[in-house]
Backbone as CSV, one residue per row, in Angstrom:
resi,resn,N_x,N_y,N_z,CA_x,CA_y,CA_z,C_x,C_y,C_z
1,LEU,-7.805,-12.573,6.017,-7.382,-13.402,7.134,-5.867,-13.405,7.183
2,ARG,-5.289,-12.876,8.265,-3.842,-12.826,8.404,-3.395,-14.126,9.067
3,LEU,-2.645,-14.941,8.323,-2.319,-16.281,8.816,-1.051,-16.787,8.151
4,ASN,-0.140,-17.304,8.947,1.000,-18.043,8.426,0.714,-19.526,8.654
5,PRO,0.315,-20.250,7.617,-0.182,-21.620,7.804,0.820,-22.563,8.457
6,GLY,2.103,-22.300,8.257,3.098,-23.183,8.851,3.211,-23.044,10.356
7,ASN,2.523,-22.062,10.921,2.648,-21.816,12.360,1.473,-22.326,13.181
8,ILE,0.495,-22.968,12.547,-0.713,-23.330,13.303,-0.803,-24.813,13.629
9,GLY,0.286,-25.519,13.445,0.305,-26.883,13.956,0.015,-27.947,12.913
10,LYS,-0.800,-28.924,13.273,-1.034,-30.110,12.454,-1.627,-29.757,11.088
11,HIS,-1.331,-30.631,10.126,-1.801,-30.432,8.761,-3.327,-30.339,8.706
12,GLU,-3.991,-31.125,9.527,-5.456,-31.118,9.522,-6.016,-29.748,9.892
13,ARG,-5.356,-29.065,10.779,-5.805,-27.731,11.186,-5.613,-26.732,10.056
14,ILE,-4.515,-26.874,9.335,-4.272,-25.997,8.186,-5.364,-26.209,7.132
15,VAL,-5.657,-27.466,6.854,-6.691,-27.787,5.863,-8.037,-27.197,6.283
16,GLU,-8.345,-27.297,7.536,-9.628,-26.794,8.036,-9.750,-25.282,7.828
17,VAL,-8.694,-24.565,8.156,-8.712,-23.109,8.000,-8.791,-22.722,6.529
18,VAL,-8.011,-23.389,5.694,-7.983,-23.063,4.267,-9.336,-23.346,3.619
19,ARG,-9.947,-24.462,3.964,-11.246,-24.786,3.376,-12.314,-23.773,3.804
20,ALA,-12.234,-23.326,5.053,-13.179,-22.313,5.528,-12.975,-20.997,4.769
21,ALA,-11.725,-20.619,4.517,-11.436,-19.399,3.772,-11.934,-19.516,2.340
22,GLN,-11.747,-20.702,1.739,-12.249,-20.907,0.379,-13.766,-20.804,0.319
23,ALA,-14.440,-21.387,1.289,-15.900,-21.378,1.302,-16.452,-19.967,1.433
24,GLN,-15.771,-19.125,2.198,-16.218,-17.746,2.418,-15.588,-16.756,1.439
25,GLN,-14.741,-17.270,0.543,-14.025,-16.430,-0.429,-13.237,-15.317,0.269
26,VAL,-12.518,-15.712,1.301,-11.708,-14.791,2.084,-10.238,-14.992,1.725
27,PRO,-9.539,-13.951,1.291,-8.107,-14.097,1.016,-7.331,-14.364,2.300
28,ILE,-6.186,-14.972,2.156,-5.273,-15.187,3.278,-4.024,-14.339,3.057
29,ARG,-3.696,-13.542,4.066,-2.455,-12.767,3.994,-1.378,-13.477,4.785
30,ILE,-0.333,-13.862,4.085,0.854,-14.417,4.731,1.695,-13.245,5.201
31,GLY,1.862,-13.123,6.508,2.576,-11.988,7.075,3.902,-12.389,7.681
32,VAL,4.972,-12.180,6.946,6.312,-12.481,7.443,6.836,-11.253,8.167
33,ASN,7.306,-11.442,9.378,7.823,-10.353,10.203,9.256,-10.674,10.617
34,GLY,10.144,-9.728,10.392,11.545,-9.957,10.713,11.800,-10.272,12.178
35,GLY,10.866,-9.917,13.051,11.050,-10.174,14.462,10.559,-11.521,14.930
36,SER,9.960,-12.305,14.031,9.407,-13.601,14.464,9.592,-14.673,13.398
37,LEU,10.781,-14.728,12.816,11.069,-15.747,11.811,11.261,-17.118,12.455
38,GLU,11.097,-18.165,11.643,11.292,-19.525,12.111,12.741,-19.731,12.585
39,LYS,12.903,-20.539,13.611,14.218,-20.734,14.211,15.219,-21.335,13.241
40,ASP,14.761,-22.238,12.385,15.700,-22.865,11.459,16.236,-21.859,10.443
41,LEU,15.407,-20.871,10.080,15.866,-19.857,9.135,16.845,-18.889,9.800
42,LEU,16.602,-18.580,11.068,17.537,-17.730,11.798,18.885,-18.424,11.947
43,LYS,18.856,-19.727,12.153,20.098,-20.488,12.265,20.818,-20.545,10.923
44,LYS,20.058,-20.689,9.858,20.638,-20.800,8.522,21.281,-19.492,8.075
45,TYR,20.586,-18.369,8.302,21.049,-17.072,7.801,21.752,-16.226,8.857
46,GLY,21.676,-16.630,10.120,22.336,-15.891,11.179,21.473,-14.809,11.802
47,THR,20.594,-14.230,11.018,19.671,-13.205,11.496,18.535,-13.090,10.487
48,ALA,17.621,-12.149,10.728,16.460,-12.009,9.843,16.833,-11.180,8.615
49,THR,17.592,-11.787,7.721,17.992,-11.112,6.490,16.820,-11.073,5.509
50,PRO,16.897,-10.235,4.473,15.864,-10.257,3.436,15.688,-11.642,2.822
51,GLU,16.795,-12.348,2.624,16.728,-13.694,2.045,15.977,-14.650,2.964
52,ALA,16.198,-14.529,4.268,15.493,-15.377,5.227,14.000,-15.076,5.217
53,MET,13.644,-13.809,5.139,12.234,-13.414,5.102,11.548,-13.949,3.848
54,VAL,12.252,-13.873,2.723,11.683,-14.370,1.468,11.510,-15.878,1.518
55,GLU,12.495,-16.594,2.045,12.369,-18.048,2.146,11.188,-18.434,3.037
56,SER,10.983,-17.692,4.104,9.834,-17.946,4.973,8.531,-17.754,4.211
57,ALA,8.446,-16.674,3.437,7.229,-16.422,2.668,6.971,-17.530,1.654
58,LEU,8.010,-17.939,0.948,7.850,-18.994,-0.055,7.422,-20.316,0.581
59,ARG,7.901,-20.561,1.766,7.526,-21.775,2.492,6.015,-21.787,2.775
60,HIS,5.501,-20.679,3.268,4.071,-20.592,3.582,3.211,-20.578,2.313
61,ILE,3.716,-19.939,1.271,2.985,-19.921,-0.003,2.818,-21.338,-0.529
62,LYS,3.870,-22.136,-0.452,3.804,-23.508,-0.962,2.763,-24.343,-0.219
63,ILE,2.664,-24.121,1.094,1.666,-24.865,1.866,0.264,-24.579,1.331
64,LEU,-0.021,-23.313,1.070,-1.351,-22.947,0.564,-1.550,-23.432,-0.866
65,GLU,-0.537,-23.296,-1.699,-0.662,-23.735,-3.087,-0.863,-25.246,-3.175
66,ASP,-0.221,-25.978,-2.289,-0.407,-27.434,-2.277,-1.836,-27.821,-1.922
67,LEU,-2.559,-26.904,-1.278,-3.972,-27.137,-0.940,-4.903,-26.470,-1.949
68,ASP,-4.341,-26.088,-3.096,-5.121,-25.457,-4.168,-5.685,-24.092,-3.767
69,PHE,-4.992,-23.406,-2.900,-5.451,-22.078,-2.463,-4.456,-21.036,-2.971
70,THR,-4.948,-20.125,-3.791,-4.064,-19.111,-4.386,-4.576,-17.687,-4.186
71,ASP,-5.614,-17.520,-3.386,-6.122,-16.171,-3.086,-5.275,-15.605,-1.939
72,ILE,-4.042,-15.253,-2.296,-3.002,-14.980,-1.297,-2.485,-13.547,-1.439
73,ILE,-2.220,-12.920,-0.310,-1.539,-11.633,-0.234,-0.313,-11.828,0.665
74,ILE,0.781,-11.150,0.332,2.032,-11.347,1.068,2.485,-10.028,1.693
75,SER,2.942,-10.097,2.929,3.651,-8.961,3.528,4.984,-9.436,4.084
76,LEU,5.983,-8.594,3.958,7.350,-8.886,4.423,7.825,-7.676,5.222
77,LYS,7.557,-7.652,6.500,7.796,-6.449,7.277,8.998,-6.590,8.213
78,ALA,9.833,-5.555,8.189,10.911,-5.418,9.161,10.814,-4.009,9.742
79,SER,11.546,-3.762,10.804,11.454,-2.466,11.468,12.438,-1.445,10.911
80,ASP,13.167,-1.812,9.862,14.065,-0.854,9.222,13.806,-0.839,7.720
81,VAL,14.124,0.265,7.101,13.811,0.486,5.692,14.582,-0.456,4.782
82,HIS,15.884,-0.625,5.028,16.730,-1.394,4.104,16.246,-2.830,3.954
83,ARG,16.015,-3.528,5.056,15.566,-4.926,4.978,14.189,-5.025,4.346
84,THR,13.312,-4.108,4.706,11.955,-4.153,4.158,11.981,-4.017,2.645
85,VAL,12.660,-3.002,2.156,12.717,-2.764,0.710,13.399,-3.927,0.001
86,ALA,14.512,-4.392,0.539,15.250,-5.490,-0.100,14.420,-6.760,-0.159
87,ALA,13.680,-7.061,0.909,12.872,-8.284,0.937,11.764,-8.233,-0.101
88,TYR,11.052,-7.120,-0.175,9.978,-7.013,-1.168,10.520,-7.076,-2.593
89,ARG,11.629,-6.399,-2.840,12.221,-6.442,-4.184,12.591,-7.878,-4.567
90,LEU,13.194,-8.593,-3.635,13.635,-9.959,-3.908,12.451,-10.872,-4.187
91,LEU,11.400,-10.770,-3.377,10.244,-11.640,-3.579,9.470,-11.260,-4.839
92,ALA,9.475,-9.969,-5.197,8.769,-9.526,-6.406,9.354,-10.159,-7.662
93,GLU,10.619,-10.562,-7.593,11.252,-11.226,-8.735,10.834,-12.686,-8.840
94,LYS,10.235,-13.236,-7.765,9.973,-14.662,-7.724,8.495,-15.025,-7.843
95,ILE,7.607,-14.138,-7.445,6.178,-14.470,-7.445,5.369,-13.324,-8.029
96,ASP,4.086,-13.604,-8.274,3.208,-12.588,-8.856,1.970,-12.351,-7.994
97,TYR,2.065,-12.650,-6.712,0.955,-12.385,-5.807,0.955,-10.913,-5.386
98,PRO,-0.190,-10.383,-4.991,-0.217,-9.003,-4.493,0.519,-8.870,-3.171
99,PHE,1.067,-7.668,-2.951,1.835,-7.384,-1.748,1.117,-6.361,-0.868
100,HIS,1.175,-6.617,0.431,0.746,-5.644,1.431,2.009,-5.057,2.042
101,LEU,2.212,-3.742,1.866,3.464,-3.112,2.268,3.382,-2.525,3.666
102,GLY,4.537,-2.513,4.339,4.614,-1.852,5.628,6.011,-1.964,6.209
103,VAL,6.425,-0.904,6.902,7.612,-0.959,7.759,7.073,-1.137,9.167
104,THR,7.234,-2.313,9.730,6.574,-2.614,10.996,7.274,-1.929,12.162
105,GLU,6.494,-1.624,13.193,7.056,-1.021,14.408,7.990,0.127,14.061
106,ALA,7.495,1.025,13.193,8.355,2.077,12.646,8.748,3.125,13.674
107,GLY,7.982,3.262,14.755,8.351,4.222,15.781,7.264,5.249,16.041
108,THR,7.661,6.360,16.607,6.729,7.423,16.955,6.203,8.105,15.700
109,ALA,5.274,9.032,15.904,4.667,9.707,14.760,5.716,10.384,13.886
110,PHE,6.751,10.956,14.492,7.763,11.661,13.709,8.690,10.697,12.979
111,THR,9.424,9.860,13.738,10.384,8.953,13.098,9.676,7.897,12.257
112,GLY,8.544,7.404,12.726,7.814,6.380,11.982,7.279,6.893,10.661
113,THR,6.853,8.141,10.629,6.383,8.737,9.377,7.506,8.818,8.364
114,ILE,8.688,9.212,8.820,9.834,9.308,7.909,10.212,7.934,7.368
115,LYS,10.349,6.952,8.247,10.737,5.607,7.809,9.691,5.013,6.873
116,SER,8.420,5.168,7.211,7.361,4.614,6.373,7.300,5.314,5.014
117,SER,7.485,6.618,5.017,7.436,7.363,3.760,8.562,6.949,2.827
118,ILE,9.752,6.749,3.389,10.883,6.343,2.555,10.680,4.916,2.053
119,GLY,10.420,3.993,2.962,10.296,2.587,2.575,9.148,2.336,1.624
120,LEU,7.959,2.790,1.991,6.792,2.575,1.145,6.891,3.382,-0.138
121,GLY,7.452,4.592,-0.022,7.589,5.430,-1.208,8.475,4.803,-2.266
122,ILE,9.604,4.236,-1.841,10.506,3.566,-2.791,9.780,2.445,-3.516
123,LEU,9.122,1.581,-2.746,8.485,0.406,-3.337,7.316,0.792,-4.246
124,LEU,6.471,1.699,-3.789,5.333,2.108,-4.604,5.798,2.794,-5.887
125,HIS,6.845,3.586,-5.792,7.383,4.241,-6.983,7.903,3.229,-7.995
126,GLU,8.384,2.092,-7.501,8.874,1.034,-8.394,7.754,0.126,-8.888
127,GLY,6.521,0.411,-8.474,5.391,-0.410,-8.905,5.189,-1.656,-8.070
128,ILE,5.804,-1.709,-6.899,5.665,-2.855,-5.996,4.688,-2.480,-4.888
129,GLY,3.651,-3.300,-4.707,2.723,-3.050,-3.613,1.305,-2.811,-4.089
130,ASP,0.359,-3.365,-3.320,-1.060,-3.243,-3.663,-1.877,-2.618,-2.537
131,THR,-1.508,-2.888,-1.296,-2.113,-2.230,-0.142,-0.983,-1.835,0.797
132,ILE,-1.260,-0.885,1.711,-0.214,-0.440,2.617,-0.753,-0.290,4.030
133,ARG,0.163,-0.323,4.995,-0.135,-0.031,6.393,1.020,0.785,6.953
134,VAL,0.709,1.928,7.500,1.697,2.715,8.223,1.574,2.349,9.692
135,SER,2.657,1.882,10.275,2.656,1.385,11.652,3.361,2.382,12.557
136,LEU,2.588,3.122,13.359,3.144,4.165,14.216,2.768,3.940,15.678
137,ALA,3.623,4.388,16.558,3.257,4.464,17.969,2.501,5.771,18.174
138,ALA,1.294,5.807,17.606,0.474,7.013,17.607,-0.984,6.598,17.467
139,GLU,-1.872,7.574,17.466,-3.285,7.276,17.298,-3.531,6.684,15.909
140,PRO,-4.478,5.741,15.785,-4.715,5.092,14.488,-5.022,6.063,13.358
141,GLN,-5.733,7.143,13.662,-6.071,8.090,12.596,-4.827,8.767,12.023
142,GLU,-3.770,8.858,12.833,-2.525,9.420,12.334,-1.887,8.488,11.317
143,GLU,-1.998,7.175,11.535,-1.493,6.202,10.567,-2.209,6.356,9.225
144,VAL,-3.520,6.520,9.285,-4.309,6.667,8.058,-3.922,7.954,7.328
145,ARG,-3.753,9.031,8.087,-3.415,10.324,7.485,-2.066,10.271,6.779
146,VAL,-1.083,9.640,7.425,0.242,9.518,6.820,0.190,8.637,5.573
147,ALA,-0.521,7.522,5.667,-0.632,6.618,4.516,-1.263,7.331,3.331
148,TRP,-2.300,8.123,3.621,-2.976,8.836,2.530,-2.048,9.842,1.865
149,GLU,-1.263,10.547,2.673,-0.356,11.531,2.105,0.741,10.865,1.280
150,ILE,1.151,9.655,1.664,2.166,8.937,0.890,1.638,8.626,-0.502
151,VAL,0.462,8.037,-0.591,-0.062,7.660,-1.911,-0.442,8.898,-2.717
152,LYS,-0.864,9.966,-2.025,-1.212,11.201,-2.737,0.028,11.871,-3.314
153,SER,1.119,11.856,-2.554,2.347,12.493,-3.029,2.934,11.772,-4.237
154,LEU,2.628,10.491,-4.373,3.104,9.711,-5.520,2.135,9.753,-6.695
155,GLY,1.024,10.456,-6.533,0.041,10.540,-7.602,-0.804,9.298,-7.758
156,LEU,-0.782,8.423,-6.749,-1.578,7.203,-6.810,-3.019,7.457,-6.367
157,ARG,-3.239,8.517,-5.623,-4.575,8.973,-5.247,-4.595,10.484,-5.378
158,THR,-5.743,11.029,-5.750,-5.814,12.471,-5.990,-6.846,13.168,-5.127
159,ARG,-7.542,12.466,-4.271,-8.599,13.080,-3.478,-8.026,14.048,-2.445
160,GLY,-8.675,15.198,-2.288,-8.293,16.133,-1.247,-7.317,17.197,-1.709
161,VAL,-6.945,18.045,-0.772,-6.119,19.220,-1.051,-4.634,18.873,-0.950
162,THR,-3.873,19.296,-1.948,-2.416,19.246,-1.903,-1.905,20.658,-1.744
163,VAL,-1.165,20.894,-0.672,-0.657,22.232,-0.373,0.850,22.268,-0.621
164,VAL,1.272,23.143,-1.526,2.690,23.426,-1.725,3.029,24.637,-0.876
165,ALA,4.024,24.526,-0.004,4.403,25.628,0.877,5.916,25.675,1.002
166,CYS,6.466,26.872,1.015,7.914,27.020,1.044,8.458,26.852,2.462
167,PRO,9.769,26.637,2.588,10.370,26.549,3.918,10.492,27.934,4.544
168,THR,10.861,27.965,5.800,10.969,29.244,6.511,12.369,29.821,6.326
169,CYS,12.668,30.300,5.123,13.988,30.863,4.839,13.993,32.353,5.156
170,GLY,15.134,32.991,4.935,15.293,34.398,5.279,14.509,35.348,4.401
171,ARG,13.916,34.840,3.305,13.174,35.726,2.405,11.712,35.892,2.811
172,LEU,11.280,35.218,3.846,9.875,35.315,4.252,9.463,36.764,4.480
173,ASP,8.328,37.145,3.909,7.800,38.491,4.054,6.555,38.533,4.924
174,VAL,6.387,37.525,5.781,5.195,37.477,6.620,5.560,36.817,7.947
175,ASP,4.993,37.337,9.026,5.172,36.708,10.331,4.235,35.508,10.456
176,ASN,4.622,34.525,11.270,3.775,33.370,11.567,3.387,32.599,10.307
177,PHE,4.340,32.443,9.392,4.038,31.737,8.145,3.618,30.297,8.409
178,VAL,4.325,29.632,9.315,3.999,28.238,9.621,2.577,28.134,10.166
179,GLY,2.208,29.037,11.044,0.856,29.025,11.599,-0.201,29.252,10.549
180,ILE,0.092,30.133,9.580,-0.863,30.420,8.504,-1.076,29.177,7.641
181,VAL,0.021,28.539,7.235,-0.088,27.337,6.394,-0.828,26.232,7.132
182,THR,-0.476,26.035,8.399,-1.109,24.978,9.194,-2.603,25.227,9.345
183,GLU,-2.970,26.464,9.597,-4.383,26.797,9.774,-5.175,26.619,8.477
184,ILE,-4.607,27.031,7.357,-5.293,26.857,6.072,-5.476,25.380,5.762
185,GLU,-4.427,24.590,5.948,-4.526,23.153,5.678,-5.581,22.506,6.578
186,LYS,-5.620,22.918,7.833,-6.616,22.388,8.770,-8.026,22.779,8.354
187,ARG,-8.217,24.031,7.943,-9.548,24.513,7.563,-10.057,23.836,6.288
188,LEU,-9.146,23.347,5.452,-9.536,22.753,4.175,-9.448,21.219,4.181
189,ALA,-9.204,20.632,5.351,-8.998,19.180,5.437,-10.242,18.396,5.057
190,HIS,-11.417,19.001,5.129,-12.664,18.292,4.837,-12.929,18.140,3.348
191,ILE,-12.193,18.839,2.523,-12.450,18.855,1.082,-12.048,17.519,0.462
192,GLN,-12.931,16.950,-0.328,-12.667,15.670,-0.985,-12.188,15.848,-2.424
193,GLU,-12.599,16.928,-3.065,-12.191,17.153,-4.451,-10.690,17.407,-4.530
194,PRO,-10.032,16.926,-5.592,-8.593,17.176,-5.729,-8.324,18.647,-6.058
195,LEU,-7.549,19.296,-5.218,-7.174,20.691,-5.421,-5.675,20.848,-5.178
196,HIS,-5.043,21.646,-6.016,-3.620,21.922,-5.869,-3.471,23.392,-5.495
197,LEU,-2.975,23.653,-4.279,-2.855,25.007,-3.752,-1.403,25.301,-3.416
198,SER,-1.024,26.575,-3.525,0.328,26.978,-3.138,0.245,28.147,-2.160
199,ILE,1.099,28.085,-1.133,1.193,29.154,-0.137,2.668,29.483,-0.003
200,MET,3.063,30.622,-0.555,4.474,30.975,-0.648,4.759,32.246,0.137
201,GLY,5.895,32.263,0.839,6.186,33.332,1.782,6.838,34.558,1.204
202,CYS,7.203,34.542,-0.089,7.809,35.718,-0.699,7.525,35.708,-2.193
203,ALA,7.956,36.768,-2.871,7.656,36.926,-4.298,8.703,36.276,-5.195
204,VAL,9.711,35.598,-4.630,10.763,35.006,-5.448,10.249,33.776,-6.199
205,ASN,9.726,32.784,-5.448,9.213,31.566,-6.068,7.692,31.526,-6.142
206,GLY,7.034,32.436,-5.445,5.578,32.404,-5.356,4.857,32.437,-6.687
207,PRO,5.129,33.425,-7.551,4.409,33.474,-8.826,4.618,32.233,-9.688
208,GLY,5.843,31.671,-9.642,6.099,30.464,-10.430,5.289,29.282,-9.939
209,GLU,5.223,29.094,-8.628,4.410,28.013,-8.071,2.934,28.242,-8.365
210,ALA,2.513,29.518,-8.370,1.111,29.837,-8.624,0.671,29.375,-10.010
211,HIS,1.586,29.354,-10.968,1.238,28.920,-12.326,0.841,27.454,-12.366
212,ASP,1.349,26.663,-11.413,1.037,25.239,-11.372,-0.082,24.912,-10.385
213,SER,-0.685,25.941,-9.791,-1.713,25.734,-8.774,-3.046,26.306,-9.236
214,GLN,-4.118,25.671,-8.777,-5.436,26.210,-9.071,-5.702,27.482,-8.283
215,LEU,-5.112,27.537,-7.092,-5.226,28.737,-6.267,-3.937,28.878,-5.484
216,GLY,-3.448,30.123,-5.354,-2.202,30.331,-4.638,-2.187,31.669,-3.940
217,ILE,-1.304,31.781,-2.974,-1.088,33.039,-2.269,0.415,33.265,-2.167
218,THR,0.839,34.484,-2.509,2.234,34.876,-2.369,2.288,36.115,-1.498
219,PHE,3.136,36.075,-0.482,3.200,37.176,0.466,4.213,38.224,0.047
220,GLY,3.829,39.479,0.271,4.735,40.617,0.193,4.754,41.266,1.562
221,ARG,5.217,42.471,1.640,5.298,43.147,2.932,3.913,43.558,3.413
222,GLY,3.390,42.811,4.364,2.113,43.159,4.967,0.884,42.748,4.194
223,VAL,1.063,42.205,2.982,-0.086,41.811,2.173,0.179,40.457,1.523
224,GLY,-0.878,39.867,1.002,-0.758,38.647,0.239,-1.457,38.803,-1.100
225,MET,-0.833,38.324,-2.157,-1.438,38.351,-3.482,-2.042,36.978,-3.767
226,ILE,-3.335,36.936,-4.035,-4.013,35.686,-4.367,-4.008,35.501,-5.874
227,PHE,-3.583,34.301,-6.302,-3.562,33.924,-7.709,-4.604,32.835,-7.953
228,LYS,-5.193,32.872,-9.119,-6.082,31.792,-9.550,-5.617,31.303,-10.908
229,ASP,-5.259,30.028,-10.984,-4.702,29.452,-12.210,-3.546,30.288,-12.744
230,GLY,-2.717,30.797,-11.831,-1.535,31.551,-12.216,-1.760,33.009,-12.507
231,VAL,-3.004,33.464,-12.460,-3.336,34.848,-12.782,-3.592,35.623,-11.492
232,PRO,-2.929,36.782,-11.287,-3.187,37.573,-10.075,-4.644,38.006,-10.000
233,MET,-5.259,37.801,-8.840,-6.648,38.208,-8.628,-6.733,39.499,-7.834
234,ARG,-6.165,39.476,-6.611,-6.267,40.644,-5.742,-5.315,40.506,-4.566
235,LYS,-5.109,41.628,-3.919,-4.306,41.642,-2.703,-5.213,41.609,-1.480
236,VAL,-4.695,41.014,-0.429,-5.448,40.920,0.824,-4.516,41.291,1.968
237,ALA,-5.018,42.066,2.909,-4.217,42.424,4.071,-3.786,41.172,4.826
238,GLY,-2.557,41.168,5.322,-1.971,39.974,5.910,-2.766,39.363,7.037
239,GLU,-3.395,40.193,7.874,-4.120,39.651,9.020,-5.401,38.933,8.617
240,ASN,-5.823,39.133,7.370,-7.073,38.524,6.901,-6.850,37.376,5.930
241,ILE,-5.595,36.976,5.742,-5.283,36.088,4.631,-5.876,34.695,4.791
242,VAL,-5.900,34.154,5.996,-6.445,32.804,6.176,-7.909,32.769,5.771
243,GLU,-8.692,33.681,6.303,-10.118,33.714,5.996,-10.349,33.963,4.517
244,ALA,-9.572,34.888,3.934,-9.740,35.217,2.520,-9.415,34.023,1.634
245,PHE,-8.316,33.326,1.954,-7.896,32.207,1.120,-8.874,31.039,1.229
246,VAL,-9.382,30.793,2.434,-10.373,29.735,2.616,-11.635,30.053,1.818
247,LYS,-12.079,31.300,1.874,-13.284,31.688,1.127,-13.076,31.561,-0.377
248,GLU,-11.886,31.936,-0.860,-11.614,31.800,-2.295,-11.590,30.326,-2.708
249,THR,-11.071,29.466,-1.826,-11.056,28.037,-2.121,-12.475,27.486,-2.196
250,GLU,-13.307,27.869,-1.246,-14.707,27.430,-1.262,-15.437,27.952,-2.497
251,LYS,-15.122,29.178,-2.890,-15.718,29.748,-4.103,-15.273,28.977,-5.337
252,LEU,-13.999,28.604,-5.363,-13.471,27.821,-6.483,-14.198,26.486,-6.606
253,LEU,-14.447,25.849,-5.474,-15.171,24.580,-5.482,-16.600,24.765,-5.963
254,ALA,-17.241,25.853,-5.538,-18.621,26.109,-5.958,-18.703,26.352,-7.458
255,GLU,-17.657,26.963,-8.022,-17.628,27.213,-9.461,-17.283,25.960,-10.246
256,GLY,-16.626,25.032,-9.578,-16.051,23.868,-10.254,-14.559,24.056,-10.310
257,ALA,-13.823,23.080,-9.816,-12.375,23.241,-9.652,-11.664,23.542,-10.954
258,GLY,-12.265,23.126,-12.082,-11.610,23.348,-13.366,-11.939,24.682,-13.998
259,ALA,-12.696,25.529,-13.301,-13.094,26.804,-13.874,-11.880,27.677,-14.150
260,LYS,-11.910,28.390,-15.256,-10.803,29.262,-15.632,-10.927,30.602,-14.929
261,PRO,-9.811,31.239,-14.616,-9.869,32.519,-13.927,-10.375,33.620,-14.824
262,GLN,-11.049,34.604,-14.251,-11.441,35.786,-14.970,-10.332,36.813,-14.815
263,ILE,-9.716,37.191,-15.916,-8.572,38.093,-15.867,-9.056,39.524,-15.704
264,SER,-8.571,40.174,-14.668,-8.967,41.550,-14.401,-8.305,42.484,-15.396
265,LEU,-9.027,43.540,-15.807,-8.477,44.533,-16.715,-7.585,45.532,-15.975
266,ARG,-7.596,45.499,-14.671,-6.765,46.402,-13.892,-5.311,45.963,-13.974
267,SER,-4.418,46.903,-14.041,-3.001,46.557,-14.041,-2.513,46.210,-12.644
268,GLU,-3.192,46.755,-11.632,-2.802,46.497,-10.250,-4.028,46.046,-9.479
269,PRO,-4.080,44.795,-8.975,-5.239,44.323,-8.224,-5.515,45.206,-7.027
270,GLU,-6.773,45.349,-6.725,-7.205,46.221,-5.639,-6.884,45.591,-4.286
271,LEU,-6.442,46.420,-3.358,-6.194,45.971,-1.990,-7.516,45.897,-1.261
272,ILE,-7.873,44.690,-0.808,-9.151,44.469,-0.146,-8.888,43.846,1.202
273,SER,-9.566,44.299,2.198,-9.480,43.701,3.523,-10.759,42.933,3.786
274,ILE,-10.633,41.602,4.006,-11.791,40.748,4.213,-12.135,40.718,5.698
275,ARG,-13.367,41.016,6.042,-13.809,41.001,7.441,-14.478,39.671,7.766
C-alpha cells in the first residue's frame, strides 16, 4: 500500500487505514517525491533538498510507529540522480527499514535508462535498496527489461543470457556487426538459464573474452570462430553465423550449461557452412 499517512487528513482516518493494513498484513510504502514535498519543508530548506526529503520520510515514519506499525518500506524519489542518491544515503544512516529505489520521471527510454542505471546502480552497489522501479516515458515492459539488466549487471540476479560485445571500432572484421549482435540477443531472449556469451568483432580481444564465456564467437575476415569454454570449436561462414551461434547455444543448454568442451584433435578447426 503506497501511502504517506501525513497527507490523508484527520488522525482517525490514518488509524483506520493503518488498522486495515495490519489486519491484512499489508506493508505500507512511504513514498517521498521531490516534486510534492510538504510546504513547510520547502519553506525551511528553500527547495526539495535531500535533507528535506529525509525529514519528510522521518515525519511519516513516526506517524506509523506511533500507531505500532512497523511493516514499512521507504522510497525517496527525485527526477535527478544526485538528489536521489544523496537522499537514500542520508536516510540509510538513520533507519533500518527496507528501501524501494527509483529515479522518478527519469525521461524517455534512452535518457531515463541512463539516469536509472547510474542512480540505482550506485545505491545497489553500496548495498542500499531492496526493491526497484525504473520509471520511463516508455512501454511498461521496457521498464522491466531495463530494471532486470541493472540487477543482472551487478550480479544480483543471474537468470538469462549475458552478452559481452565489443564496440564498433576500426578493427571490426565483419559487416553489420551491430545487427548480428542484436539479432542473436533477440533470438536468445527466451532463455532463463544463466549463460555468459561473447560476440567479438575481431581477433584482438575475442579469444581473451572467450576464455571467460561459456560460448563465444570471434570474427575474422569473412568467417567467425566459435569458442566453447575458451576452446576453439570450429569456423563458420559469416553469412551463417547467427543461425550457427543460436544452434550452438541451444545445444549447450541441452547438454547442460556447465558441460565442458570437447577439445578437437585438429590443429585447425574445419570451416563449416550451416544451412
